[in-house]
Every structure is written in C-alpha cells, then in structure tokens.
N, C-alpha and C positions, 0 to 999 in steps of 0.2 A: 619377528613380525611377519603376518602372513601376507600383508599387501606387498605389492610388487608394482615398481615404477613401469610406466610404459616402455621405455627403451629396455629394461631388463625383461620384460614379458615378451616383446618383440624377438629379442635374442633368443629366449627360451623356446617359443614357437617354432623359430627356424631351425633350431636344433633338435627339437623333439620331433618335429612334423617334417623335416626335409633330409634326413640322413637316410634312412632305410626304406621309406614309402615308395612303393611302386603303383602308378596308377592301373586301372583295369579298362581293358579295351572292350566295349560292349559289342557282342558279336550279332545280336538281334534287335539293333537300334531302329531298324526300319520295319520290323515286324510287330504287329498288333493283334488283338484278338478281342471278340465279342461273342456274347451268346445271341442266337438268332433263334426264331421260331421256326423257319423252313429254309431250304437251300435254294430258294427262287432268285432269279436274276433280279428282279425288283429289290428284293430284301438286301441283297448285298450291295446294291448301289447306294442305298440309304446308309448302310452301316459304313461303306467306304467313305462317304463325304463326313460322317461324324468321326470316324477314326483319323482322317486326314488332319482334322482341327487337332486333335490329341497328339499327332505325330508332329505337327508344325511346332508345337509347345516344346516337346521333347527335344527336338534336334536344335530349335534356337535358345532352348534352355529359359525361355521366358513367355509369360502369358500375355505380354503386351501385343505379340504378334497378331492377336485375336481383334485388336483394334482396327485392324484393316481389312477383316472379313467382310464380304457383301451383306447388303441388307437383308433382314431375316425373309423378305419376301421375293428375293431375286430368283431364286430356283423356279417358282411358279409362276412370276411374271417378269421374266427378264425384258420383254420389250419396253417395259416402263422405264428402262436404264440404258437404252441402247445408245444414248447420246453421252453418257458418261465416260470420262477418260480411262477409267477403270474396268470398262465393260468386259474386255479380253481377259484381263486377269481374274475377275469376279466369275467367268464363264468357266475358268480353268479350275477354280477354287471349289466350284460346286460339281466338278466333273472328274472326282477323285478315282473313277474306275479306270481311267485313261493312264494312271501312275501305278497301277497295280501289275507287279511281275508274276506273282502267283498266288494262289489260295487254296485253302484245304478246308475240310469240314471234320469234325470229330463229333460222334454221338455223345450225349451227355447222358450218364446212368440216371434211371428213375423217371425218364420224361421224355416227349419227343422233340426236344429243342436239340440245337447242335451249337458246338463251339466253332466258330467262323475264324481262320487265322488268315490274315492278309500281309503279304511282304510288299511293301512299295518301292519302288524304282529310287535307289539313293540320288543319282545324278539329276532326276526329274524333280525330285523334292529340294535339293539344293538350289537348283535353278530357279525353282519357285519362290523360296526365301530370298534369293538375291534380287529378285522383282518386286519383292515385298519391303526390300531394305531392311531385312531382320538379319539378327546375328545368325552364323554358324558355329556351331559347336562340333568339336570332333568326337569321334566314338571312343578316343582316348580320355578317360575322365577321372577325375581324382575320387579316391576312396573316403567315404565319410564314415566317421563312427558317430553314432547318435547316442548321447549320454543324457537321460530323460529321469528328473525327479519328480515324481508325482505325489502329491498330497491330496488322499481322497477318503471316503468313507470306510476304506478298508485300512487306512493308515497310511504309512510312508513307505515308498519303495523305489528302487531304481528299475527302469522298465528293461525286462530281458525276457527272452522267450519262455525262461522258467517260470519268472515271477508273474508275467502276465501275458499270455499266448495272444487272445485277442487284438491287445493293442500293439503288440510286435507285429502282427499280421498286418495292421493298418498301416505300420511304418514301412513294411517290406513293400506293400502292394503300391503306396504312393511313391516310394522311391523308385520302384521299376517303372510306373508310369511316367514318371520326371526323368527317367534315364540317370539316376544317380546311383553308383556302385555303393552298397550300405554294408557297414559293420554294425552288430549289436553286442552290446558287453556280454561278457561271461558271468553268469551269476556266481559261480564259484569264486571269481575274483572279487567281486563286489556284492557280498550279501547284505540283505537290508540293515544289519546290524553295523555295516561297515562305516568307514568314514567318507565314501565318496558322496553320498546324499547330502551330509553337512557340507562338504566342500561346494557342491553344485548351489545348494541353498544360501550359502554365504558368498557365491560369487568369487571363490578363491581360485583364479585361473592357473595360477602356478600348480597346486596341487593337482587340478583337473589334467593338465598336461601331462605332468609325472605319471599319474594313473592311468593315462591315454597311450602311452609309450608301448606297451606289448602289443598292441594292436596294429602299429606300423601303418597308421592311418594318414592320408594328406591331409585331411581336415576334421575338426572335431565340432559337431553341432550340439550345443549344451542346452537343454530344455528344463525349465522350471514352470510346473505346472500345478495350478489349486484353484479352488473356488474362491471368488470375490463377488459379493452382491448378486448371487444367482448366476453368474456366469462363469466360466472357465477361464481364468487368467493365464496366458502363456507368456513366458520371458525367455527369449532365445538368444544365444551368443554363439556366433559362428567363428571358429579360431582357425585361420589358415597359417601358413608358414611365416608370413610377414605382416598380418593384420587382423583387427578383430572388428565385427559387427555386429550390432544389436537390433532386436527387433520385439515389440510388444504386441500383444492383440487380446480382446476379450472375445470369446465364441460361445456358442449355445451348448456344446456337446464334447466330450473328449475326443470322439473320431475327427472333428473339425479342428481340436486343438493341436493333434499330432499331424493332420494334413497341413495346416498351418506352419507348423515347423519345416516340413520337408519342401514346401512350396518356397518358403523363405530362403532355404539352403540352395535350392535350385537356382533361383533369381540371383543370388549373390554370386554362385560359381560361375554363371553365366556370364555376368559382367566382367568377371575376372580372366576367364579362359574363352570364351566365345569370340569370335571376330566381330569386331564392331565398325562397320564401315564408315562411321561418321567419326571415329575417333583416330586421327593420326594415319589414316591410310595413305601409303607412299610406297617408294622404291627406298631399299635400304641395302648397305654393303655389309655381307656377314662373311667373316674369315674363319675357316675352319681348319685345324692342324689334325696331326696323327692320322692323316689319310695314307697307309702303308701299302694297300693293295687296290688294284683296278676294282675289285668287288666292293671295296670301302667306299670309293667314289659314287659307285652306282647305288649303293645303299643309302649313302647321304642324300643324293640327289633325289631317289624316291621318297625318302623320308621327309625331307622338306617338301617336295611337291605334294604329298598326300595330306598336308595339313590344311584343313578347310580355312585356314588364315591366310593361306598363300594362294595367289591366282597365276603367280608366273616364277620359275626359278632359272636363273641364267648363271652359267660358269663364265666368270671374267678372267680368271688367272689362276695358273696351278704351277707350283714349283716347290721340290723339297718337301714333299709330304704335306703340302698347304695348298688349300683351294679358296679362292675368292669368289664368293657367290653375289649375284645381284638378285634380291628377293623382292618380289612386288607383294605387299601385304595388303589385306583387306582391313585390318586393324592395324595397330601400331607395334612398336618395337617391343615396349614393356609386355605386351600380351604375347608376343612370340617368346620372350624369355620364360614367362611363367609356365606356357604350355610345354617348353622344353625340360623344365623341372620335374614333370610329371614322371619321366622314365629315365632322365639323365643320359640319355644317349648322346646328346650333345650338351656338354658340360660348358658354361660360361667362365671366361678367364678374363682376368686384367690385362690391359694391353702389355705392361712389364711382365705378369706372369706369362703371356702368351710368347713374348719374346724369348724368356727364358726357358719354356717349355720346347720350344721349336728349334733352340741352338741359334736364334737370331743374337746378335751382339746388341747390347743396350744402346739403341741409339735414338735419335729424335724422330718425330713424326715425319720431318721433311726428308731425313734421310731415308726413311722407309718408303715415302713416296718416290724418290729418286730412283731407289732400288727396282721398284715395281715400273717405273718407266722404262729403265734399262731392259727389263723383260717385256717390253712391247705392251704393257698392261696399263692402258690410259683410265686409270680409275682413282677415284678419292681415297681418302683415309676410310678404313672400315668402321662401321658403326657400331660393330660388336664383334667379340673374339670367343670362339667356342673349340673345345677339344672333343675330337669324335671317340667314343667309347664302344669299340666293337664287341659284337656279342662273342 
C-alpha cells in the first residue's frame, strides 16, 4: 500500500528531514534593491519607505505585519492623526531613511535608470518590529525544497530550471523576497517521464520524502498546479520534520500560483520558527552539557544571545562541563527547540540521556535539586537539556 499512517509519516519526515539538513544563514537579510529613475534624495526617500514594508515582511516572516501600517494618507497629512496613540510609530514607519545604514547605485545597461541598493539597520528594524508586536525571525532559516507538478497546455512536468526557466525564476525571486533559502529539483533526477510527478499528483507523501532525501532540505514545499474553471488551481503541502500543512487557492495566472506557494511556505515557517511574543513568552531554565573549554562557554552564550527569540541569557550555575542558563524568551520553549534543530549545535537530550551523557548517576529530580543547592545554585529543575556540539 502506498498510503501511510499519520504517525508513520511524521516519523519518516523526522528521519529524512532532520538528519543531515543544515539551515542556511541569510547574509543579506537586511539589504534590498529597487530600480529607480534617478539618484535624487527625493526618489530614494520614496523607495526606502516602500522597501521598508517589504523588509518588515521578510524579517517577521508574515504579511500580517502590514495590518499595523499607518493609513495611506498619513505621510501627506500627518496632522490629521496627531491625536492617535500610534502617531509616533506611524511617523517612524513613514521615515525609513533614518533606518538606512548605507546605499549604492548601479547603472542598468540599456537605459538611464539605476539599481538602488539599501542596507537597513538590523537593530533598528528589530526594535520597530518589537514595537509592532510582530514576530522576529532569525537569519538562520530552514532550506526549502520546492517540488511542483504542473499540468498545463504544454503537458505535465516537474518545475526545474531546465524544464521551465521562467517559472523557476518566479520561485527564486519570490523566495529571495520572502527570505526563504530555496532548493530547486535537479531535472536529471526527476525527468518528465519519472515517477515523482505521479507521486505529487497522487499525494503520496512517503515517496515524495524519499525522493527529497538527496537534497538534505529542512522542509519540502509540494505544489500541484492545474487549470480548473478558467483559473489556476494550486494545492500546496508543506512537510517539515514533525508536521505537515495544506493550503489551496485559485488564482488568475501561473506567476500568482507560484507566488502563492512561496508566500504560504514563508507564513507557515514563520509560525514555526519566528518568535511570537504572545505564545508562551517567559523565563526558562536550560541545561547544557559538554562544555569542555572556556571558549565553549563563550560560544554557547553568544549563540543563545544572538537568537532573535531570546531577550536575555544569564548563567545560573556551572560545574563538571555543565552550565545552567536562565533564558528569557520572546516566544515559547518549543519555538526554541525547533530553531536549535536547524543547525544542531545544541542537540536536545532527555533528562535520563542527559544524566548518562554527563556522568550523572541516575538520580531523582529531587536529588538533582539538592545537588544544585549544595553548589549554591538556587534554581529550579531545568526545563530542557541540550548537549553542545562544538565545531
């Protein structure tokens, strides 16, 4: 049987998507560009405000952030809104030039226009998102393999750069716009006559995951696109290490169909990985083992502190290659766990596994608390246990 039980599918997803995958750190997350007619300050101010909105979506991972933008006429008539409690925030949102660290122009061949590149201040943008109560998504993001089966006038095909370059470019451009590290399938591995198209069309997740294994992706976005009633019907399935999510839509053209898939993927991954201040934000105790050198301690502290999910990291206790951290999170502990799985530098262990790997005797939680008290560490039992994987 090709059908797979939900439990078996989740196990297979965790096995195939969680073993060798390594997330990608986006080095230019806060840099955007746009074509402009001239190099005037006035033109740059206008473009900066437009690109700031795009950047807020990219960094938060969700278009919902735009719901908190100022009214359309605010920039022209701010005095009409001077009594609004959001007046200062709206003023900042329409003054993007103050968030620009650097800019440059590149002439575009064949015309008088220029390509304007803006690099925004990371700290300033993050602070703005916090004031908007929007999610914050780290630059360390999951790699997504896009597997799309298209049934169109030209027949049936899997979308690859070799089979359809224009649509592949739509995927690439939209993925870069949304800050999604992308992978496209290799046509040599999945020719039009292969079985992958049938697996996608039939919804056989097990076979899709097996076909995805060579790419070492963190997630797989599966698309099924065809014409239904004069519209392009899109059916999307996002497979991650522990869950699957579906989405359907009908759109006017193929470009919108592919953009819909990337946007759905970005929104779902943001829900999973970005800090959500309304979801379990609080203070947690995290115990880390295998801290062998002083530079390991510094590396772990910096690693945790640089996550956008964390607002504060404190050392509560250290002994015998173990450190107990108190971590203040903008989201919940589960969000911390899934973010740490992206590169596995901190690998989660069970309490029993932690005891065994650190040389602890198998003792009760009460005994462990007593031991910590004897070392003058007045802390509660750890909420999670991790083993440091030094480079």
